[in-house]
C-alpha positions as CSV (number, residue, x, y, z in Angstrom):
1,M,0.0,0.0,0.0
2,T,1.2,3.5,-0.8
3,G,-1.1,5.2,1.7
4,R,-2.4,7.3,-1.2
5,I,-6.1,7.5,-2.3
6,D,-6.9,4.5,-4.4
7,F,-10.0,4.9,-6.6
8,Y,-10.1,1.3,-7.8
9,T,-8.9,-1.5,-5.6
10,K,-11.8,-2.0,-3.2
11,V,-14.5,-1.6,-5.7
12,H,-12.7,-3.8,-8.3
13,K,-12.2,-6.5,-5.7
14,G,-16.0,-6.5,-5.1
15,L,-16.7,-6.5,-8.9
16,R,-14.3,-9.4,-9.4
17,A,-16.0,-11.4,-6.6
18,S,-19.4,-10.7,-8.1
19,L,-18.3,-11.9,-11.6
20,F,-16.7,-15.0,-10.2
21,R,-19.9,-15.9,-8.2
22,L,-21.9,-15.3,-11.4
23,S,-19.6,-17.5,-13.4
24,Q,-19.8,-20.3,-10.9
25,R,-23.6,-20.1,-10.8
26,A,-23.8,-20.1,-14.6
27,A,-21.5,-23.2,-14.6
28,S,-23.6,-25.2,-12.1
29,I,-27.3,-24.6,-12.9
30,D,-29.5,-26.8,-15.0
31,Y,-30.7,-24.5,-17.7
32,A,-33.7,-26.7,-18.3
33,D,-34.9,-25.8,-14.8
34,S,-37.0,-22.6,-15.3
35,Q,-36.7,-21.6,-11.6
36,A,-32.9,-22.0,-11.7
37,L,-32.7,-20.0,-14.9
38,A,-34.8,-17.2,-13.4
39,G,-32.5,-17.1,-10.4
40,L,-29.5,-16.8,-12.8
41,A,-31.2,-14.1,-14.8
42,A,-31.8,-12.1,-11.6
43,E,-28.2,-12.4,-10.6
44,L,-27.0,-11.5,-14.0
45,D,-29.2,-8.4,-14.0
46,G,-27.9,-7.3,-10.7
47,V,-24.2,-7.8,-11.7
48,L,-24.7,-6.0,-15.0
49,R,-26.4,-3.1,-13.3
50,R,-23.5,-2.9,-10.9
51,L,-21.0,-2.9,-13.7
52,S,-22.9,-0.2,-15.6
53,A,-23.2,2.0,-12.5
54,H,-19.5,1.6,-11.8
55,A,-18.6,2.6,-15.4
56,G,-20.8,5.6,-15.1
57,H,-19.2,6.7,-11.9
58,E,-15.7,6.3,-13.4
59,E,-16.7,8.3,-16.5
60,R,-18.2,11.1,-14.5
61,F,-15.6,11.4,-11.7
62,I,-12.3,9.7,-12.6
63,H,-12.0,9.9,-16.4
64,P,-11.9,13.7,-16.4
65,L,-9.0,13.6,-14.0
66,L,-7.3,10.9,-16.1
67,A,-7.7,13.0,-19.2
68,E,-6.3,16.1,-17.4
69,K,-3.3,14.4,-15.9
70,L,-2.5,11.6,-18.4
71,G,-4.2,12.6,-21.7
72,D,-6.8,10.6,-23.5
73,T,-7.3,7.0,-22.4
74,A,-9.2,4.3,-24.1
75,F,-11.4,3.7,-21.0
76,D,-14.6,5.4,-22.3
77,R,-14.4,3.3,-25.5
78,E,-13.7,0.2,-23.5
79,H,-16.7,0.9,-21.3
80,A,-18.9,1.3,-24.4
81,E,-17.6,-2.1,-25.8
82,L,-18.2,-3.8,-22.4
83,E,-21.8,-2.3,-22.3
84,S,-22.5,-3.8,-25.7
85,A,-21.1,-7.2,-24.6
86,Q,-23.3,-6.9,-21.4
87,R,-26.4,-6.4,-23.5
88,A,-25.5,-9.3,-25.7
89,L,-25.2,-11.5,-22.6
90,Q,-28.6,-10.4,-21.3
91,D,-30.1,-11.0,-24.7
92,R,-28.6,-14.5,-24.9
93,L,-29.9,-15.5,-21.5
94,D,-33.3,-14.1,-22.3
95,A,-33.4,-16.2,-25.5
96,I,-32.6,-19.3,-23.4
97,A,-35.7,-18.6,-21.2
98,R,-37.8,-18.4,-24.4
99,A,-36.3,-21.6,-25.9
100,R,-37.9,-25.0,-25.7
101,T,-36.8,-26.9,-22.6
102,E,-34.8,-29.4,-24.6
103,E,-32.8,-26.6,-26.3
104,R,-31.9,-24.8,-23.0
105,R,-29.0,-27.0,-21.9
106,P,-26.9,-26.6,-25.1
107,F,-27.8,-22.9,-25.2
108,G,-26.9,-22.6,-21.6
109,L,-23.4,-24.0,-22.3
110,T,-22.9,-21.4,-25.0
111,F,-24.1,-18.7,-22.6
112,Y,-21.7,-19.9,-19.9
113,R,-18.8,-19.8,-22.3
114,A,-19.7,-16.3,-23.6
115,L,-20.0,-15.1,-20.0
116,N,-16.5,-16.3,-19.2
117,V,-15.1,-14.6,-22.3
118,F,-16.8,-11.4,-21.1
119,V,-15.4,-11.9,-17.6
120,A,-11.9,-12.3,-19.0
121,K,-12.2,-9.0,-21.0
122,Y,-13.6,-7.2,-18.0
123,L,-10.8,-8.4,-15.8
124,E,-8.2,-7.1,-18.3
125,H,-10.1,-3.8,-18.5
126,I,-10.0,-3.2,-14.7
127,D,-6.4,-4.2,-14.6
128,R,-5.6,-1.5,-17.1
129,E,-7.5,1.0,-15.0
130,E,-5.6,0.0,-11.9
131,Q,-2.3,0.4,-13.7
132,T,-3.0,4.2,-14.0
133,L,-2.8,4.6,-10.2
134,P,1.0,5.2,-10.0
135,A,0.9,7.8,-12.7
136,L,-2.0,9.6,-10.9
137,W,-0.2,9.5,-7.6
138,E,2.8,11.0,-9.3
139,R,0.8,13.8,-10.9
140,C,-1.9,14.5,-8.3
141,T,-1.9,16.0,-4.9
142,D,-3.8,14.2,-2.1
143,E,-6.2,17.2,-2.1
144,E,-7.0,16.6,-5.8
145,L,-7.7,12.9,-5.2
146,R,-9.8,13.6,-2.1
147,A,-11.8,16.2,-4.1
148,V,-12.7,13.5,-6.7
149,L,-13.8,11.2,-3.9
150,A,-15.8,14.0,-2.2
151,R,-17.7,14.8,-5.4
152,F,-18.4,11.2,-5.9
153,G,-19.6,10.7,-2.4
154,A,-21.8,13.8,-2.4
155,S,-23.5,12.6,-5.6
156,R,-24.9,9.4,-4.2
157,P,-27.8,8.7,-1.9
158,V,-26.9,7.1,1.4
159,E,-28.9,4.0,0.4
160,E,-26.8,3.5,-2.7
161,A,-23.6,3.8,-0.8
162,L,-24.8,1.3,1.8
163,A,-25.9,-1.2,-0.9
164,D,-22.4,-1.0,-2.5
165,I,-20.8,-1.7,0.8
166,G,-23.0,-4.8,1.1
167,W,-21.6,-6.4,-2.0
168,M,-18.0,-5.1,-1.6
169,L,-17.3,-6.0,2.0
170,P,-17.1,-9.8,1.6
171,A,-14.4,-9.4,-1.1
172,L,-12.1,-7.3,1.2
173,S,-9.5,-8.0,3.8
174,A,-10.3,-7.0,7.4
175,P,-8.2,-3.8,7.2
176,E,-9.8,-2.8,3.9
177,Q,-13.3,-3.4,5.4
178,A,-12.4,-1.2,8.4
179,E,-11.1,1.5,6.1
180,L,-14.2,1.4,3.9
181,I,-16.6,1.5,6.8
182,G,-14.6,4.3,8.5
183,G,-14.6,6.3,5.3
184,L,-18.4,5.9,5.0
185,S,-18.9,6.9,8.6
186,A,-16.9,10.0,8.1
187,A,-18.7,10.9,4.9
188,L,-22.1,10.4,6.6
189,S,-21.1,12.6,9.6
190,T,-20.4,15.5,7.3
191,R,-23.9,15.2,5.7
192,R,-25.7,15.9,9.0
């Protein structure tokens, strides 16, 4: 740890954990079972919403700083490509639910493989984002980094922040959990 503000690590750990759980569920369900398929569809929807919200937050709060300090990056384009891939995954799973029962298992295997290709691309994307941190730390003051986090925090309803903590905490180490909860507590105390 550098002790510097890190925009990415905690949230990316949570996103990775969400994707890995989704992949495991997609591997183990019986796609011919309508109830299991509905459960997978609900989990997919939740994870994809989380990914989209995260991309939107980065585009609004972090990407302008990256552009100012590092020049243009490919991250907005990558986000658009990932969003397109997410829609394709959703469409593919929706098509399985509409398929005849005997077609669902082979279609499910195709979905599972496509999901994992997406996960691999997403993991590469967030790794590239994390690789920008040393350059940001070199070019930004702590005040600049804190200002980005403050704007982000002020833009979100408390309920949204609490929901995010709910899916992030299980993916974090105990010191990271304490830091995240402490940061939220401090942010909430300034809203009163």
